[in-house]
NUVO-524518 format. One record per residue: residue in three letters; x, y negated, z negated of N, C-alpha, C, CB in turn. Coordinates in pm, whole numbers, plus 50000, padded with zeros to 5 digits. Glycine has a CB too. Layout:
ALAXYZXYZXYZXYZ/...
// end
This chain:
MET439170720920711438220715020806436790717620760438450720820948/LYS436520730320715435180733520666434820724820547435090748420627/TRP435810722320458435550714220338435170700020377436780714020247/ILE435870694420480435580680820525434170679920580436590676420631/ILE433780689720663432440689720722431390690920613432290701220823/LEU431640699920514430700701820405430560689120322431140713420317/SER431710682220296431700670020217430880659220285433130665120193/ILE431080657620416430330647620491428850650720488430830646920635/PHE428510663820503427110667920502426450665120368426990682820535/LEU427160668620259426600666520126426400651720097427490672820020/THR427390643520136427270629120114426090623320190428550622020154/PHE425980626920316424870621820398423540626920346425050626020545/ASN423500639920311422260645920264421790639520134422440660820245/SER422770636420045422400630419917421810616619937423610629719824/LYS422310609020037421780595720063420390596420125422730588020156/CYS420050607820184418730609420244417710614520143418800618820362/ASN418140618120024417260623519921417490616119790417480638619902/MET417330603019793417540595019675416440597619573417600580219710/SER416810597719446415840600019340415200586919293416500607119222/TYR415510575919358414930562919324414640555219453415870554719231/THR413760545419443413340537619558413700522919538411820539119582/THR413490514919641413720500519628412780494619523413540493419765/ASP411560499819516410620495119414411140498019274409240501519433/ASP411740509619254412310513119123413380503019084412890527319125/VAL414260499919178415350490419151414790476619120416310489619272/LEU413890471919203413330458419184412490457419057412480454519305/ASN411770468019024410980467918901411880467018778410100480618893/GLU413010474018780413930473318667414580459518658415020484218679/LEU414950453918772415510440318772414490430318718415940436318915/ASP413240431718760412180422818709412020424318558410840425818780/SER412010436718512411820439418369412920433118285411780454418345/ILE414160434718328415290429018254415260413718261416630434318309/PHE414920408318377414830393818392413790388118297414480390118538/ILE412610394018294411530389118207411960389818061410230397218229/ALA412580400818022413020402317883414100392117847413550416417859/SER414960388817943416070379617914415600365317893417080380018028/VAL414510361517957414020347717944412900346517842413550342618079/ASN412470357717785411390357717687411970359217548410370369017716/SER411770349417464412370349617330411850361117245412100336517259/LEU410690366517279410140377817205410780391017247408640378617223/ASN411520390717359412210402517411411260414417423413400406117323/LEU410400414117523409430424717544410080437917582408460420617650/ASN411370437517614412080449617655412850456017540413040446317769/LYS412460453117417413230457817302413300472917290412660452217177/LYS412410479917356412470494417354413770499317416411270500317429/LYS414390490917497415650494717561416860488317494415630490917708/TYR416810475117469417910467917406417380458417299418730460117511/ASP418200455917198417850445417100418000431617162418740446616975/TYR419030430217248419260417517318419450420517466420500409817260/THR418700413317549418690416117692419190403917769417280420017740/PHE420060406417868420670395517945420500397718094422160394217911/PHE420520386518168420460386518314421450376118363418990383418367/LEU421790376518489422690366518546422140352518523422910368918697/ASN422960343718465422530329918439423710320618461421970328418294/LEU423660313018569424730303618602424500289818541424870302418751/GLU423470288618456423150275618395423040276718243421830270218452/HIS423780285718186423670287818041424240275717965424420300717999/GLY423500271017868423930259017796425130261117706422820253917715/TYR425320273417657426410276117563427660281917628425930285417456/SER427650283517759428850288417827428990281817963428810303917842/PHE430160276017986430440269718115430890280618211431520258518102/ASN430210281918323430510292318420431510287318526429220297218488/ALA432640294218536433670290118634433620298318762435040291318572/ALA433130310818754433110319418872432160331018846434540324618907/SER431670336918955430730348018941430820357419060429290342818925/LYS430470370019038430340379719146429480391419100431740384619192/ILE429130400219195428220411319167428840424219216426830409019233/HIS428770434619132429250448019169428060457319187430230453619060/LEU428090465819289427030475519312427600489719309426330472719448/TYR426910498419238427290512519226426070521219254427890515619085/GLY426270532719318425130541319340425460554619404424140534419423/ASP424640564519374424660577319442423230582219452425570587719367/SER423030595119476421670600019497420820599819371421730613919551/ARG421460599419254420710599819127420710586619052421290610419039/ASN421830579719054422020568018968422330555319047423130570718868/TRP421980544018988422330531119048422630521018937421180525919139/ALA423460511418970423810501018873424190488218945424970505718781/VAL423740477118889424140463718930424880457518812422910454818975/VAL426080452418837426860446218730427170431818770428170454218701/PHE426640422318695426940408118716428190404718635425730398918675/GLU429140397918698430380394118629430570379018638431610401618689/THR430790372618524431020358118521432230355018434429770350618471/PHE433010345218476434160340418400433750327318336435450338518490/THR433750326718202433110315718131433950310018018431790320218077/TYR433650297317986434150291117865433020291017764434680276617892/GLN433200298217654432190298917549432420287117454432260312517472/ASN431610276517473431880264117401431540264917252431110252817463/ARG430740274517210430480276117067431540285017001429080282117045/GLY432000295017073433020303917019434440298617037432910317417084/GLY434600289517136435910283517159436910292717226436460278817031/TYR436460300617324437370309717395436890311217539437460323617324/PHE437780316417625437420319817763437150334817768438550315617864/ALA436060338717835435720352917840435090356417974434770356617725/THR435240369018011434530374318126433370382818075435480382618219/GLU432170379618121430970386518077430500396318185429860376518043/LEU430110408118141429580418418230428160421618187430470431218229/VAL427200419118275425800422218246425390434218332424860409918274/TYR424910444718266424620457418332423100459418347425230469118253/ILE422700463618468421310467318493421310479818580420510455518561/GLY420500489618546420430501818625419700512818552421820506418662/ASN419740524818609419060536218547420030545618476418280543918651/CYS421280541018459422300549818403423250542218309423100556318515/ILE422760531418250423610522518171423740527618027423050508118172/THR424970528317978425210530917837425160517617764426590538117814/PRO424240515817668424120502817600425410498917528422970503217500/ILE425650485917520426760480717442426290479717297427260466617496/ILE427050485417205426680485317063427660476616987426660499717004/GLU427150467016913427960458216829427500459416685427880443516877/THR428460459416593428140460716452428660448616376428740473716394/PHE427760442516299428120430916218427420432216084427750417516289/ALA428190431015976427640432115840426850445015825426740419915808/GLU427430455815878426850469315866425540471015942426640472515721/GLU425200461516027424000462716109424390463516256423030450816084/SER423890473616326424240475616467423120470816558424530490416494/THR423510464516667422550460116768423010464916905422390444616766/THR422050465916997422370470217133422050459117232421590483017170/SER422790459017342422520449417450423020455217580423190435717421/ASN422800447717688423310451717820424420442417867422170452017922/MET425070435417772426170426517809427440429717731425780411917786/LYS428530430717806429850433117747430690420517766430560445617811/VAL431390416417660432220404317664433680408317651431810394317552/VAL434500404117747435940406717744436650393317731436410414517874/ILE437280391117618437950378217595439250377517677438260376317444/MET439390366917752440570364917837441550354817777440140360317976/VAL441030344717708441880334917640441330333117499441930321117718/GLU442120336917399441680336017261441540321417217442680343417170/SER440690319117118440490305617065441790299917009439400305616957/SER442620308616949443900304016894444840299117004444560315216815/GLU444730305117122445570301017235445100287517289445540311617347/LEU443800285517293443290272417336443720261517238441750272817348/GLU443680264517110444120254817009445610251517028443870260216867/ARG446390261617063447840259617077448180249817188448520272917104/ILE447390249917297447750241417412446940228417416447540249117541/SER446250225517305445360213817304445840202917211443960218017265/VAL445370190917238445550179817144444760183417019445080166017206/GLU445320180916903444730185216776443270180816761445540179816660/ASN442430190516719441010188116692440260182416811440870178716574/SER440560187516930439870182717049439820193817154440570170217107/GLU439070191217260439030200217375439800194217492437570203117416/THR440820186617458441690180417558443000188017565441950165517525/VAL443410191617684444660199117702445850189817681444710205517843/ASP446780194117600448000186417574448800185217703448850193117461/PRO449110173217749449860171617875451260177617868449960156917911/ASN451750180517748453080186617733453020201917730453740181517607/ALA451830207617732451710222217731452280227917860450230226517712/GLU453150237917847453830243417964453100255218026455230247517927/TYR452360262617944451670274517997450530278317903452670286518012/ILE449660287017953448610292817872448580307817897447220286317905/LEU448340315517792448280330017805446850334217842448730336917674/VAL446730340817957445440345918003445530361118006445060340118144/ASN444830367417914444890382017905446340386817893444220388418027/GLY447140379117819448530383017794449520378717900448610397417780/VAL449050372018005449920367818116450040352518115449370372818254/LYS451280347418132451500333018132451050326718264452970330018107/VAL450250316218253449860308018369450430294118345448290307718389/SER451250289418437451920276618421450920265118423452960274718529/LEU451150255318335450330243318332451120231118378449780240918192/LYS452370233118418453200222118463452610215818589454640226918489/ASN452480202618587451940195018701450490199018737452840197018822/SER449790204818642448420209318670447410197818664448010220118571/ASP447700187818581446830176118567445440179718514446700169018700/VAL445330190918441444040194518381443870186518252443940209918354/GLN442640183318220442370175318101441520182917999441670162418141/GLY440280186018034439410193117941439380208017969438020187517948/TYR438650215317884438590229817896437870234318023437890235717776/GLU436890226618069436200230418192437140229018311434950221818212/ASP437950218518312438970217218416439940228918409439740203718402/LEU440320232418286441330242718264440860256318314441680243618117/ILE439630260218282439160273518321439030274618473437830276718254/CYS438610263618537438520263618683439910264118747437770251118733/TYR440870257318684442260257518732442820271618724443140247718650/ILE442590278418612443100292118593442540301318701442730297418453/HIS441230300118725440610308818825441150305918965439080307218823/ALA441360293218995441860289519127443310294019148441770274419146/MET444120293319041445530296919051445740311919058446290291318933/ASN444970319518980445170334018976443850340818944446260337818871/PRO442960341819042441630347419016441650361718963440820347019141/SER442640369619003442680383518957442820384518805443840390819023/LEU443410374218742443550374318597442220371818526444560363818554/THR441290365718596440040361718532438960372318541439540349118593/TRP439170382618621438190393318635438590405518553438010397218782/THR437610413418515437900425918443438410436318541436640431018368/THR439010446918487439480457918571438320467518599440660465418502/GLU438510475918697437490485818729437240495118610437900494018853/ASN438300498618540438130507218421437310500418313439500511118365/GLU437500487318296436730479918195435250479418232437280465618179/ILE434960478018360433570477918405432920491518383433480473918553/ARG433630502018414433060515518417432810521518279433960524518493/THR433170514618171432950520218038431460522618010433520510917932/GLN430580515418076429140517018051428430524518164428490503318033/LEU429200530518255428640537318371429040552018373429090530518500/PRO428310560518445428750574418464430110574718531427730582318548/LEU430970583818489432340584218539432420586418690433110595118469/ASP431460593918745431580597818886430760589218981431160612118901/ILE430130578618933429290570619021430160562519118428380561218940/PRO429900563219248430720556019346430440540919343430470561519486/LYS431470533319371431280518919389430970516219535432530510919343/LEU429910508719559429490505919696430110493119750427990505019704/MET430090482419668430640469819717430700459419606429810464719834/GLU431420448519634431420436419553430850425119638432850433019501/ILE430060416619575429500404919643430070392619574427920404919641/ASN430920385419644431580373819584430870360619610432980372819635/GLN430110360219719429350348119753427900352019776429950340919879/PHE426990345019710425580348519722424720336319689425230360319629/HIS423450337219725422520326319699421830328919566421480324919814/TYR422050319819472421470320919338420280311519326422520317719230/ILE419200316519266418030308319236417940306819085416720314419295/SER417770294719039417750291918896416730300618823417450277318872/ASN417140306218710416220313818626415050305218578416960319718507/TYR415310292118568414270283018519413170280718622414890269718482/ASP413390285318746412330284618847411320296018830412930285118987/SER411670305818743410770317018709410330325018831409540311718637/ILE411230326818926410950335219043411520349119016411560329019175/LEU410690359119014411140372718983412170377519086409940382318979/PRO413140385519043414120391019137413470398019258415020400919065/SER412350404719235411690412019345411190402819455410540420119290/LYS411160389719427410700379819526411870372419590409760369819461/GLN413090376119554414280369119602415040377419705415190365519484/GLU415550370819807416290377719913417490385419856416770367820019/LEU418220379319763419420385519707419130399419654420000376819596/TYR418110400719573417830413419506417120423319598417000411019382/LYS416380418319694415800427319794416910434019875414840419519889/LEU417910426319913419050432019987419810442019900419990420920036/ILE420030438319773420740447219682420010460619669420890440619544/SER418690460119657417920472519642418040481319767416440469319615/GLU418060475319883418200482920007419580489320016417950473920129/ILE420600481719979421980487019983422120498919889423000476119946/LEU421550497819770421640508519672420910521019719421080504019538/VAL419710519419769418910531019809419470537819934417460526819835/GLN419960529920028420480535720152421980538420146420180526620268/GLY422650533020045424090535220033424880528720144424390549820030/LYS424380517320194425010510920310425370496320280424080511520430/PRO426630493620247427060479620228426850471020351428520479220188/SER426790477220468426610469620593425260462520597426730479020713/LEU424350466120508423050459620503423110445720439422070468120426/TRP424290442220384424460428920326424570418720440425710428420233/ASN423470412520471423410402720580422410391720544423030409620715/PRO422740383820441421770373920391421560362420488422220368520259/VAL420350357120484420020345120562420330332620481418530345320604/GLN420020333020353420240321420267421740319220244419520323220132/LYS422140306720243423550303320228424010305420084423800288820272/PRO425250309720066425770311519929425880298319855427140318419933/ASN425570298619726425630286419645426080289219502424270279419643/ASN426710300919479427080304619342428360298019294427230319519332/ASP428950289219375430110281619330429730273419207430640272319444/SER430620272919110430330266018983430000251219002431520267318889/ASN430480245219109430200231019133428720228419162431030225919249/ASN427980238919196426580237219231425630238319112426200247319335/TRP426160242018995425290244518881425860238118754425100259518860/GLU424970232718673425380226718547425250237018436424530214018514/SER426340239218364426330248818253427230243918141426770262818301/GLY427110250118024427930246317910427650232517857429350247117948/PHE426400228017866426070214217828425530212917685425060208617925/LEU425390223917613424850223017477425960223617370423850234217453/
// end
């Protein structure tokens, strides 16, 4: 009983003595946003390549999106998750974009040169698998294809009536959304092991990055900053209607 009372006290006390403020959260979101849309990458002191949530990316068709929030008295993290068709790479992948004060950078090495970023890519459908279920030398799904492997799991294509890859990725997400998202363990590879998860946001109001409105001026990120600082998911009470459904945004057009 004493342990329970002490645990409750410590948890409450830690939320009352946060080492960061809403301004800290919003300033970091602004900084990453500016770096992600600036080709000169003014944030290079932190990452070689910087990313932010983008539902209108020309090189990847976005089928679904959501936001994860993590925080305690010392650390905070926002993780954007999108399920996408990478039209240049020819595969389906789930992308995780990390922003916070406790992020372990993603390191990639190519030709003996290492670069850092704040985005992790988890391939869900290999390019070879897409080729297997497609009409030769095209992005058209073979009507005789019986199934597709998504992260090693068979998803039936019988009577699906899907035609192109954009139809296919949306069909996969609609049929079995759990297959299209990463696991909690996969997300946490770039986070402190003991940081608590506060909530997931599956529906939210997205404002185009091309409108150049800083996150600190948007309702979505103001609410996120309050939830992180106060540790209260109940503060999620947006006025703006959700619009992050893929049908509302054009992507993968390049």
